[in-house]
N, CA, C, O and the ligand as a Tripos MOL2 file, in Angstrom:
@<TRIPOS>MOLECULE
protein
  261   259    66     0     0
PROTEIN
NO_CHARGES

@<TRIPOS>ATOM
      1 N         101.7130   99.0560  115.0140 N.3       1 MET1
      2 CA        100.6570   98.3730  114.4220 C.3       1 MET1
      3 C         100.1930   97.2660  115.3280 C.2       1 MET1
      4 O          99.1920   96.6150  115.0260 O.2       1 MET1
      5 N         100.8860   97.0190  116.4390 N.am      2 PHE2
      6 CA        100.5510   95.9110  117.3790 C.3       2 PHE2
      7 C         100.1620   96.4630  118.6790 C.2       2 PHE2
      8 O         100.5990   97.5550  119.0410 O.2       2 PHE2
      9 N          99.3600   95.7660  119.4040 N.am      3 ASP3
     10 CA         98.8680   96.3560  120.7330 C.3       3 ASP3
     11 C          99.9850   95.8560  121.6950 C.2       3 ASP3
     12 O         100.9690   95.2280  121.3030 O.2       3 ASP3
     13 N          99.7430   96.1930  122.9870 N.am      4 ALA4
     14 CA        100.6250   95.9080  123.9790 C.3       4 ALA4
     15 C         101.0130   94.4150  124.1160 C.2       4 ALA4
     16 O         102.1160   94.0940  124.5600 O.2       4 ALA4
     17 N         100.1150   93.5340  123.7370 N.am      5 TYR5
     18 CA        100.2010   92.1490  123.8760 C.3       5 TYR5
     19 C         100.7570   91.5210  122.5940 C.2       5 TYR5
     20 O         100.7280   90.2990  122.4460 O.2       5 TYR5
     21 N         101.2860   92.3820  121.6200 N.am      6 GLY6
     22 CA        101.7810   91.7780  120.4470 C.3       6 GLY6
     23 C         100.7570   91.3030  119.3290 C.2       6 GLY6
     24 O         101.1000   90.7220  118.3000 O.2       6 GLY6
     25 N          99.5390   91.6080  119.6510 N.am      7 ASN7
     26 CA         98.4930   91.1970  118.5730 C.3       7 ASN7
     27 C          98.2830   92.4210  117.6210 C.2       7 ASN7
     28 O          98.4540   93.5920  117.9580 O.2       7 ASN7
     29 N          97.8990   91.9990  116.4170 N.am      8 PRO8
     30 CA         97.6300   93.0620  115.3700 C.3       8 PRO8
     31 C          96.5270   94.0470  115.9600 C.2       8 PRO8
     32 O          95.4970   93.5930  116.4580 O.2       8 PRO8
     33 N          96.7600   95.2930  115.8910 N.am      9 SER9
     34 CA         95.8880   96.2190  116.4320 C.3       9 SER9
     35 C          94.5900   96.3220  115.5780 C.2       9 SER9
     36 O          94.5560   95.8390  114.4470 O.2       9 SER9
     37 N          93.6100   96.9060  116.0880 N.am     10 GLY10
     38 CA         92.3860   97.1520  115.2630 C.3      10 GLY10
     39 C          92.4030   98.5520  114.6310 C.2      10 GLY10
     40 O          91.3840   99.1700  114.3260 O.2      10 GLY10
     41 N          93.6450   98.9860  114.4670 N.am     11 GLU11
     42 CA         93.7620  100.3890  113.7700 C.3      11 GLU11
     43 C          93.3280  100.3630  112.2990 C.2      11 GLU11
     44 O          93.5260   99.3950  111.5640 O.2      11 GLU11
     45 N          92.7220  101.4970  111.9270 N.am     12 GLN12
     46 CA         92.1370  101.4860  110.5640 C.3      12 GLN12
     47 C          93.0620  102.0870  109.5990 C.2      12 GLN12
     48 O          93.7190  103.1030  109.8220 O.2      12 GLN12
     49 N          93.0780  101.4160  108.5320 N.am     13 LEU13
     50 CA         94.0470  101.8190  107.3960 C.3      13 LEU13
     51 C          93.1880  102.0920  106.0870 C.2      13 LEU13
     52 O          92.1370  101.4930  105.8590 O.2      13 LEU13
     53 N          93.7070  103.0020  105.2950 N.am     14 ASP14
     54 CA         93.0570  103.2950  104.0290 C.3      14 ASP14
     55 C          93.7360  102.3520  102.9420 C.2      14 ASP14
     56 O          94.9620  102.3150  102.8390 O.2      14 ASP14
     57 N          92.9520  101.6420  102.1890 N.am     15 CYS15
     58 CA         93.6060  100.9180  100.9920 C.3      15 CYS15
     59 C          93.9770  101.8240   99.9430 C.2      15 CYS15
     60 O          93.1580  102.6500   99.5400 O.2      15 CYS15
     61 N          95.1880  101.7450   99.4400 N.am     16 ILE16
     62 CA         95.7260  102.6380   98.4890 C.3      16 ILE16
     63 C          95.0840  102.3710   97.0670 C.2      16 ILE16
     64 O          95.1490  103.2370   96.1950 O.2      16 ILE16
     65 N          94.5050  101.2330   96.8670 N.am     17 ALA17
     66 CA         93.8370  100.8970   95.6320 C.3      17 ALA17
     67 C          92.4500  101.3900   95.4350 C.2      17 ALA17
     68 O          92.0960  101.9760   94.4120 O.2      17 ALA17
     69 N          91.5980  101.1100   96.5480 N.am     18 CYS18
     70 CA         90.1750  101.4180   96.3790 C.3      18 CYS18
     71 C          89.8110  102.6100   97.3440 C.2      18 CYS18
     72 O          88.7160  103.1620   97.2300 O.2      18 CYS18
     73 N          90.7400  103.0140   98.3090 N.am     19 GLY19
     74 CA         90.3110  104.1270   99.1850 C.3      19 GLY19
     75 C          89.4360  103.7960  100.2800 C.2      19 GLY19
     76 O          89.1120  104.6950  101.0560 O.2      19 GLY19
     77 N          88.9890  102.5560  100.4520 N.am     20 GLN20
     78 CA         88.1770  102.1560  101.5680 C.3      20 GLN20
     79 C          88.9720  102.0690  102.7850 C.2      20 GLN20
     80 O          90.1880  101.8790  102.7560 O.2      20 GLN20
     81 N          88.2830  102.2070  103.8730 N.am     21 THR21
     82 CA         89.0870  102.0500  105.2160 C.3      21 THR21
     83 C          88.7660  100.6970  105.7330 C.2      21 THR21
     84 O          87.6200  100.2470  105.7660 O.2      21 THR21
     85 N          89.8410  100.0560  106.1400 N.am     22 TYR22
     86 CA         89.6910   98.6230  106.6320 C.3      22 TYR22
     87 C          90.4500   98.6100  108.0400 C.2      22 TYR22
     88 O          91.3090   99.4420  108.3290 O.2      22 TYR22
     89 N          90.0810   97.6800  108.7970 N.am     23 GLU23
     90 CA         90.8150   97.3620  109.9740 C.3      23 GLU23
     91 C          92.1170   96.5880  109.6470 C.2      23 GLU23
     92 O          92.1620   95.8140  108.6900 O.2      23 GLU23
     93 N          93.1600   96.8100  110.4490 N.am     24 ARG24
     94 CA         94.4330   96.2990  110.2510 C.3      24 ARG24
     95 C          94.4830   94.8780  109.7930 C.2      24 ARG24
     96 O          95.2050   94.5830  108.8410 O.2      24 ARG24
     97 N          93.7540   93.9680  110.4150 N.am     25 PRO25
     98 CA         93.8170   92.5050  109.9790 C.3      25 PRO25
     99 C          93.2930   92.3320  108.6130 C.2      25 PRO25
    100 O          93.5920   91.2950  108.0210 O.2      25 PRO25
    101 N          92.4980   93.2710  107.9960 N.am     26 ASP26
    102 CA         92.0560   93.0610  106.6400 C.3      26 ASP26
    103 C          92.8960   93.5470  105.5960 C.2      26 ASP26
    104 O          92.5530   93.4570  104.4170 O.2      26 ASP26
    105 N          94.0350   94.0840  105.9750 N.am     27 VAL27
    106 CA         94.8960   94.6540  104.8990 C.3      27 VAL27
    107 C          96.2500   94.0600  104.9190 C.2      27 VAL27
    108 O          96.6040   93.3730  105.8770 O.2      27 VAL27
    109 N          96.9990   94.2820  103.9400 N.am     28 THR28
    110 CA         98.4370   93.8520  103.8890 C.3      28 THR28
    111 C          99.2170   95.0320  103.4240 C.2      28 THR28
    112 O          98.6700   95.9670  102.8380 O.2      28 THR28
    113 N         100.5570   94.9940  103.6920 N.am     29 ALA29
    114 CA        101.3670   96.1160  103.1910 C.3      29 ALA29
    115 C         101.6530   95.9250  101.7620 C.2      29 ALA29
    116 O         101.9530   94.8480  101.2490 O.2      29 ALA29
    117 N         101.5280   97.1330  101.1150 N.am     30 ASP30
    118 CA        101.8700   97.1980   99.6770 C.3      30 ASP30
    119 C         103.4070   96.7690   99.4390 C.2      30 ASP30
    120 O         104.2460   97.2210  100.2180 O.2      30 ASP30
    121 N         103.7800   95.9740   98.4660 N.am     31 PRO31
    122 CA        105.0850   95.4620   98.3850 C.3      31 PRO31
    123 C         106.2140   96.6470   98.2120 C.2      31 PRO31
    124 O         107.4040   96.4900   98.4860 O.2      31 PRO31
    125 N         105.6420   97.8350   97.7200 N.am     32 GLU32
    126 CA        106.4800   98.8680   97.4570 C.3      32 GLU32
    127 C         106.5270   99.9660   98.5070 C.2      32 GLU32
    128 O         107.1440  101.0240   98.3840 O.2      32 GLU32
    129 N         105.7270   99.5530   99.6620 N.am     33 GLY33
    130 CA        105.8160  100.3730  100.7610 C.3      33 GLY33
    131 C         104.9410  101.7020  100.6750 C.2      33 GLY33
    132 O         105.2050  102.6660  101.3930 O.2      33 GLY33
    133 N         103.9180  101.7100   99.7910 N.am     34 ARG34
    134 CA        103.1650  102.8340   99.4340 C.3      34 ARG34
    135 C         102.0580  102.9840  100.4850 C.2      34 ARG34
    136 O         101.5010  104.0720  100.6350 O.2      34 ARG34
    137 N         101.7240  101.8880  101.2290 N.am     35 GLY35
    138 CA        100.7210  101.9110  102.1550 C.3      35 GLY35
    139 C         100.0530  100.5100  102.3020 C.2      35 GLY35
    140 O         100.6940   99.4760  102.1150 O.2      35 GLY35
    141 N          98.7480  100.5240  102.6430 N.am     36 ALA36
    142 CA         98.0620   99.2930  102.8040 C.3      36 ALA36
    143 C          97.1000   98.8310  101.6050 C.2      36 ALA36
    144 O          96.4880   99.6730  100.9480 O.2      36 ALA36
    145 N          97.0040   97.5980  101.3760 N.am     37 VAL37
    146 CA         96.1640   97.0680  100.3760 C.3      37 VAL37
    147 C          95.2020   96.1030  101.0300 C.2      37 VAL37
    148 O          95.6160   95.2470  101.8100 O.2      37 VAL37
    149 N          93.9190   96.2290  100.7220 N.am     38 CYS38
    150 CA         92.9190   95.3470  101.2840 C.3      38 CYS38
    151 C          92.9680   94.0370  100.6320 C.2      38 CYS38
    152 O          93.5540   93.9130   99.5570 O.2      38 CYS38
    153 N          92.3580   92.9940  101.2450 N.am     39 SER39
    154 CA         92.3780   91.7090  100.7150 C.3      39 SER39
    155 C          91.5290   91.5680   99.4520 C.2      39 SER39
    156 O          91.8380   90.7520   98.5830 O.2      39 SER39
    157 N          90.4300   92.3840   99.3460 N.am     40 LEU40
    158 CA         89.5990   92.2420   98.1850 C.3      40 LEU40
    159 C          90.4920   92.9900   97.0090 C.2      40 LEU40
    160 O          90.4110   92.4740   95.8940 O.2      40 LEU40
    161 N          91.2020   93.9710   97.1290 N.am     41 CYS41
    162 CA         92.0320   94.4360   96.0710 C.3      41 CYS41
    163 C          93.0210   93.4880   95.6630 C.2      41 CYS41
    164 O          93.2700   93.3650   94.4640 O.2      41 CYS41
    165 N          93.6030   92.8150   96.5110 N.am     42 LEU42
    166 CA         94.6790   91.8270   96.2940 C.3      42 LEU42
    167 C          94.0400   90.7040   95.4550 C.2      42 LEU42
    168 O          94.6450   90.3100   94.4590 O.2      42 LEU42
    169 N          92.9080   90.1900   95.7810 N.am     43 THR43
    170 CA         92.3840   89.0780   95.0810 C.3      43 THR43
    171 C          91.8390   89.4480   93.7910 C.2      43 THR43
    172 O          91.7060   88.5850   92.9230 O.2      43 THR43
    173 N          91.4720   90.7950   93.5640 N.am     44 THR44
    174 CA         90.8910   91.1840   92.3800 C.3      44 THR44
    175 C          91.8080   92.0090   91.4880 C.2      44 THR44
    176 O          91.3930   92.6060   90.4950 O.2      44 THR44
    177 N          93.1140   92.0130   91.9010 N.am     45 ASP45
    178 CA         94.0680   92.7120   91.1690 C.3      45 ASP45
    179 C          94.3950   92.1780   89.9520 C.2      45 ASP45
    180 O          94.8700   91.0420   89.9300 O.2      45 ASP45
    181 N          94.2010   92.8910   88.7610 N.am     46 ARG46
    182 CA         94.5070   92.2410   87.4050 C.3      46 ARG46
    183 C          95.7590   92.7640   86.9250 C.2      46 ARG46
    184 O          96.1630   92.3000   85.8590 O.2      46 ARG46
    185 N          96.4940   93.6940   87.5400 N.am     47 THR47
    186 CA         97.7770   94.0830   87.1660 C.3      47 THR47
    187 C          98.8630   93.3760   87.6790 C.2      47 THR47
    188 O          99.9090   93.3130   87.0340 O.2      47 THR47
    189 N          98.7250   92.7800   88.8810 N.am     48 GLY48
    190 CA         99.7860   92.0780   89.5590 C.3      48 GLY48
    191 C         100.8270   93.0340   90.2840 C.2      48 GLY48
    192 O         101.8600   92.6390   90.8250 O.2      48 GLY48
    193 N         100.4010   94.3470   90.2130 N.am     49 LEU49
    194 CA        101.3160   95.2320   90.8960 C.3      49 LEU49
    195 C         101.1830   95.1440   92.4100 C.2      49 LEU49
    196 O         102.1170   95.5300   93.1130 O.2      49 LEU49
    197 N         100.1050   94.6730   92.9280 N.am     50 LEU50
    198 CA         99.8480   94.7280   94.3870 C.3      50 LEU50
    199 C         100.2900   93.4090   94.8820 C.2      50 LEU50
    200 O         100.4240   93.2980   96.1000 O.2      50 LEU50
    201 N         100.5220   92.4560   94.1750 N.am     51 VAL51
    202 CA        100.7890   91.1710   94.6490 C.3      51 VAL51
    203 C         102.2500   91.0140   95.2520 C.2      51 VAL51
    204 O         103.1900   91.4400   94.5810 O.2      51 VAL51
    205 N         102.4650   90.4750   96.3790 N.am     52 LEU52
    206 CA        103.7420   90.4390   97.0190 C.3      52 LEU52
    207 C         104.6280   89.4750   96.2210 C.2      52 LEU52
    208 O         104.1590   88.4480   95.7320 O.2      52 LEU52
    209 N         105.9040   89.8180   96.0990 N.am     53 PRO53
    210 CA        106.8590   88.8190   95.3360 C.3      53 PRO53
    211 C         106.9230   87.5330   96.0940 C.2      53 PRO53
    212 O         106.8040   87.4780   97.3180 O.2      53 PRO53
    213 N         107.1230   86.4600   95.2850 N.am     54 ALA54
    214 CA        107.3470   85.1660   95.8910 C.3      54 ALA54
    215 C         108.4590   85.3010   96.8110 C.2      54 ALA54
    216 O         109.4220   86.0390   96.5990 O.2      54 ALA54
    217 N         108.2930   84.5010   97.9380 N.am     55 GLN55
    218 CA        109.4070   84.4340   98.8330 C.3      55 GLN55
    219 C         110.2620   83.2010   98.5330 C.2      55 GLN55
    220 O         109.7650   82.1390   98.1570 O.2      55 GLN55
    221 N         111.5660   83.3920   98.7160 N.am     56 GLN56
    222 CA        112.3830   82.1730   98.5200 C.3      56 GLN56
    223 C         112.1450   81.2410   99.6320 C.2      56 GLN56
    224 O         112.0720   81.6190  100.8010 O.2      56 GLN56
    225 N         112.0200   79.9730   99.2420 N.am     57 ALA57
    226 CA        111.8000   78.8400  100.2860 C.3      57 ALA57
    227 C         113.0940   78.7150  100.9450 C.2      57 ALA57
    228 O         114.1410   78.8100  100.3050 O.2      57 ALA57
    229 N         113.0590   78.4920  102.2940 N.am     58 ALA58
    230 CA        114.1560   78.2680  103.0590 C.3      58 ALA58
    231 C         114.9050   77.0430  102.6520 C.2      58 ALA58
    232 O         114.2520   76.0130  102.4860 O.2      58 ALA58
    233 N         116.1430   77.0330  102.4790 N.am     59 PRO59
    234 CA        116.8220   75.7720  102.0380 C.3      59 PRO59
    235 C         116.5770   74.5800  103.0540 C.2      59 PRO59
    236 O         116.7300   74.7600  104.2630 O.2      59 PRO59
    237 N         116.2490   73.5370  102.6050 N.am     60 ARG60
    238 CA        116.1370   72.3690  103.5670 C.3      60 ARG60
    239 C         117.4250   71.9000  103.9880 C.2      60 ARG60
    240 O         118.3400   71.8120  103.1700 O.2      60 ARG60
    241 N         117.5880   71.5640  105.3040 N.am     61 PRO61
    242 CA        118.7910   71.0680  105.7920 C.3      61 PRO61
    243 C         118.9550   69.6190  105.0840 C.2      61 PRO61
    244 O         117.9870   68.9050  104.8210 O.2      61 PRO61
    245 N         120.2290   69.2910  104.8230 N.am     62 ALA62
    246 CA        120.4970   67.9910  104.1900 C.3      62 ALA62
    247 C         120.0490   66.8880  105.1990 C.2      62 ALA62
    248 O         120.3980   66.9130  106.3790 O.2      62 ALA62
    249 N         119.2250   65.8820  104.6420 N.am     63 GLU63
    250 CA        118.8960   64.8550  105.3700 C.3      63 GLU63
    251 C         120.0110   63.8790  105.6720 C.2      63 GLU63
    252 O         120.8400   63.5110  104.8390 O.2      63 GLU63
    253 N         119.9610   63.4930  106.9290 N.am     64 ALA64
    254 CA        121.0560   62.5640  107.3130 C.3      64 ALA64
    255 C         120.6970   61.2360  107.1430 C.2      64 ALA64
    256 O         119.6020   60.8300  107.5290 O.2      64 ALA64
    257 N         121.6550   60.3940  106.5080 N.am     65 HIS65
    258 CA        121.3250   58.9210  106.2080 C.3      65 HIS65
    259 C         122.3910   58.2230  106.8790 C.2      65 HIS65
    260 O         122.4420   56.9940  106.8460 O.2      65 HIS65
    261 ZN         91.1360   97.9160   98.4230 Zn       66 ZN66
@<TRIPOS>BOND
     1     1     2 1
     2     2     3 1
     3     3     4 2
     4     3     5 am
     5     5     6 1
     6     6     7 1
     7     7     8 2
     8     7     9 am
     9     9    10 1
    10    10    11 1
    11    11    12 2
    12    11    13 am
    13    13    14 1
    14    14    15 1
    15    15    16 2
    16    15    17 am
    17    17    18 1
    18    18    19 1
    19    19    20 2
    20    19    21 am
    21    21    22 1
    22    22    23 1
    23    23    24 2
    24    23    25 am
    25    25    26 1
    26    26    27 1
    27    27    28 2
    28    27    29 am
    29    29    30 1
    30    30    31 1
    31    31    32 2
    32    31    33 am
    33    33    34 1
    34    34    35 1
    35    35    36 2
    36    35    37 am
    37    37    38 1
    38    38    39 1
    39    39    40 2
    40    39    41 am
    41    41    42 1
    42    42    43 1
    43    43    44 2
    44    43    45 am
    45    45    46 1
    46    46    47 1
    47    47    48 2
    48    47    49 am
    49    49    50 1
    50    50    51 1
    51    51    52 2
    52    51    53 am
    53    53    54 1
    54    54    55 1
    55    55    56 2
    56    55    57 am
    57    57    58 1
    58    58    59 1
    59    59    60 2
    60    59    61 am
    61    61    62 1
    62    62    63 1
    63    63    64 2
    64    63    65 am
    65    65    66 1
    66    66    67 1
    67    67    68 2
    68    67    69 am
    69    69    70 1
    70    70    71 1
    71    71    72 2
    72    71    73 am
    73    73    74 1
    74    74    75 1
    75    75    76 2
    76    75    77 am
    77    77    78 1
    78    78    79 1
    79    79    80 2
    80    79    81 am
    81    81    82 1
    82    82    83 1
    83    83    84 2
    84    83    85 am
    85    85    86 1
    86    86    87 1
    87    87    88 2
    88    87    89 am
    89    89    90 1
    90    90    91 1
    91    91    92 2
    92    91    93 am
    93    93    94 1
    94    94    95 1
    95    95    96 2
    96    95    97 am
    97    97    98 1
    98    98    99 1
    99    99   100 2
   100    99   101 am
   101   101   102 1
   102   102   103 1
   103   103   104 2
   104   103   105 am
   105   105   106 1
   106   106   107 1
   107   107   108 2
   108   107   109 am
   109   109   110 1
   110   110   111 1
   111   111   112 2
   112   111   113 am
   113   113   114 1
   114   114   115 1
   115   115   116 2
   116   115   117 am
   117   117   118 1
   118   118   119 1
   119   119   120 2
   120   119   121 am
   121   121   122 1
   122   122   123 1
   123   123   124 2
   124   123   125 am
   125   125   126 1
   126   126   127 1
   127   127   128 2
   128   127   129 am
   129   129   130 1
   130   130   131 1
   131   131   132 2
   132   131   133 am
   133   133   134 1
   134   134   135 1
   135   135   136 2
   136   135   137 am
   137   137   138 1
   138   138   139 1
   139   139   140 2
   140   139   141 am
   141   141   142 1
   142   142   143 1
   143   143   144 2
   144   143   145 am
   145   145   146 1
   146   146   147 1
   147   147   148 2
   148   147   149 am
   149   149   150 1
   150   150   151 1
   151   151   152 2
   152   151   153 am
   153   153   154 1
   154   154   155 1
   155   155   156 2
   156   155   157 am
   157   157   158 1
   158   158   159 1
   159   159   160 2
   160   159   161 am
   161   161   162 1
   162   162   163 1
   163   163   164 2
   164   163   165 am
   165   165   166 1
   166   166   167 1
   167   167   168 2
   168   167   169 am
   169   169   170 1
   170   170   171 1
   171   171   172 2
   172   171   173 am
   173   173   174 1
   174   174   175 1
   175   175   176 2
   176   175   177 am
   177   177   178 1
   178   178   179 1
   179   179   180 2
   180   179   181 am
   181   181   182 1
   182   182   183 1
   183   183   184 2
   184   183   185 am
   185   185   186 1
   186   186   187 1
   187   187   188 2
   188   187   189 am
   189   189   190 1
   190   190   191 1
   191   191   192 2
   192   191   193 am
   193   193   194 1
   194   194   195 1
   195   195   196 2
   196   195   197 am
   197   197   198 1
   198   198   199 1
   199   199   200 2
   200   199   201 am
   201   201   202 1
   202   202   203 1
   203   203   204 2
   204   203   205 am
   205   205   206 1
   206   206   207 1
   207   207   208 2
   208   207   209 am
   209   209   210 1
   210   210   211 1
   211   211   212 2
   212   211   213 am
   213   213   214 1
   214   214   215 1
   215   215   216 2
   216   215   217 am
   217   217   218 1
   218   218   219 1
   219   219   220 2
   220   219   221 am
   221   221   222 1
   222   222   223 1
   223   223   224 2
   224   223   225 am
   225   225   226 1
   226   226   227 1
   227   227   228 2
   228   227   229 am
   229   229   230 1
   230   230   231 1
   231   231   232 2
   232   231   233 am
   233   233   234 1
   234   234   235 1
   235   235   236 2
   236   235   237 am
   237   237   238 1
   238   238   239 1
   239   239   240 2
   240   239   241 am
   241   241   242 1
   242   242   243 1
   243   243   244 2
   244   243   245 am
   245   245   246 1
   246   246   247 1
   247   247   248 2
   248   247   249 am
   249   249   250 1
   250   250   251 1
   251   251   252 2
   252   251   253 am
   253   253   254 1
   254   254   255 1
   255   255   256 2
   256   255   257 am
   257   257   258 1
   258   258   259 1
   259   259   260 2
@<TRIPOS>SUBSTRUCTURE
     1 MET1         2 RESIDUE 1 A MET
     2 PHE2         6 RESIDUE 1 A PHE
     3 ASP3        10 RESIDUE 1 A ASP
     4 ALA4        14 RESIDUE 1 A ALA
     5 TYR5        18 RESIDUE 1 A TYR
     6 GLY6        22 RESIDUE 1 A GLY
     7 ASN7        26 RESIDUE 1 A ASN
     8 PRO8        30 RESIDUE 1 A PRO
     9 SER9        34 RESIDUE 1 A SER
    10 GLY10       38 RESIDUE 1 A GLY
    11 GLU11       42 RESIDUE 1 A GLU
    12 GLN12       46 RESIDUE 1 A GLN
    13 LEU13       50 RESIDUE 1 A LEU
    14 ASP14       54 RESIDUE 1 A ASP
    15 CYS15       58 RESIDUE 1 A CYS
    16 ILE16       62 RESIDUE 1 A ILE
    17 ALA17       66 RESIDUE 1 A ALA
    18 CYS18       70 RESIDUE 1 A CYS
    19 GLY19       74 RESIDUE 1 A GLY
    20 GLN20       78 RESIDUE 1 A GLN
    21 THR21       82 RESIDUE 1 A THR
    22 TYR22       86 RESIDUE 1 A TYR
    23 GLU23       90 RESIDUE 1 A GLU
    24 ARG24       94 RESIDUE 1 A ARG
    25 PRO25       98 RESIDUE 1 A PRO
    26 ASP26      102 RESIDUE 1 A ASP
    27 VAL27      106 RESIDUE 1 A VAL
    28 THR28      110 RESIDUE 1 A THR
    29 ALA29      114 RESIDUE 1 A ALA
    30 ASP30      118 RESIDUE 1 A ASP
    31 PRO31      122 RESIDUE 1 A PRO
    32 GLU32      126 RESIDUE 1 A GLU
    33 GLY33      130 RESIDUE 1 A GLY
    34 ARG34      134 RESIDUE 1 A ARG
    35 GLY35      138 RESIDUE 1 A GLY
    36 ALA36      142 RESIDUE 1 A ALA
    37 VAL37      146 RESIDUE 1 A VAL
    38 CYS38      150 RESIDUE 1 A CYS
    39 SER39      154 RESIDUE 1 A SER
    40 LEU40      158 RESIDUE 1 A LEU
    41 CYS41      162 RESIDUE 1 A CYS
    42 LEU42      166 RESIDUE 1 A LEU
    43 THR43      170 RESIDUE 1 A THR
    44 THR44      174 RESIDUE 1 A THR
    45 ASP45      178 RESIDUE 1 A ASP
    46 ARG46      182 RESIDUE 1 A ARG
    47 THR47      186 RESIDUE 1 A THR
    48 GLY48      190 RESIDUE 1 A GLY
    49 LEU49      194 RESIDUE 1 A LEU
    50 LEU50      198 RESIDUE 1 A LEU
    51 VAL51      202 RESIDUE 1 A VAL
    52 LEU52      206 RESIDUE 1 A LEU
    53 PRO53      210 RESIDUE 1 A PRO
    54 ALA54      214 RESIDUE 1 A ALA
    55 GLN55      218 RESIDUE 1 A GLN
    56 GLN56      222 RESIDUE 1 A GLN
    57 ALA57      226 RESIDUE 1 A ALA
    58 ALA58      230 RESIDUE 1 A ALA
    59 PRO59      234 RESIDUE 1 A PRO
    60 ARG60      238 RESIDUE 1 A ARG
    61 PRO61      242 RESIDUE 1 A PRO
    62 ALA62      246 RESIDUE 1 A ALA
    63 GLU63      250 RESIDUE 1 A GLU
    64 ALA64      254 RESIDUE 1 A ALA
    65 HIS65      258 RESIDUE 1 A HIS
    66 ZN66       261 GROUP 0 **** ****
């Protein structure tokens, strides 16, 4: 999914929700690994099934006093 320089490729992927084809930068991976979901479907998703789970915030290092 990345080009030789480590940048996201312009590869085209089909959104699993709407079936439209988008370039790689406009889609994100489905949380259950079923494929790609476009940003439009993510923002208009009413079921919440496409939304990525919240990530645990990294624990902060204890502040030195
Ligand atoms: Zn879509």
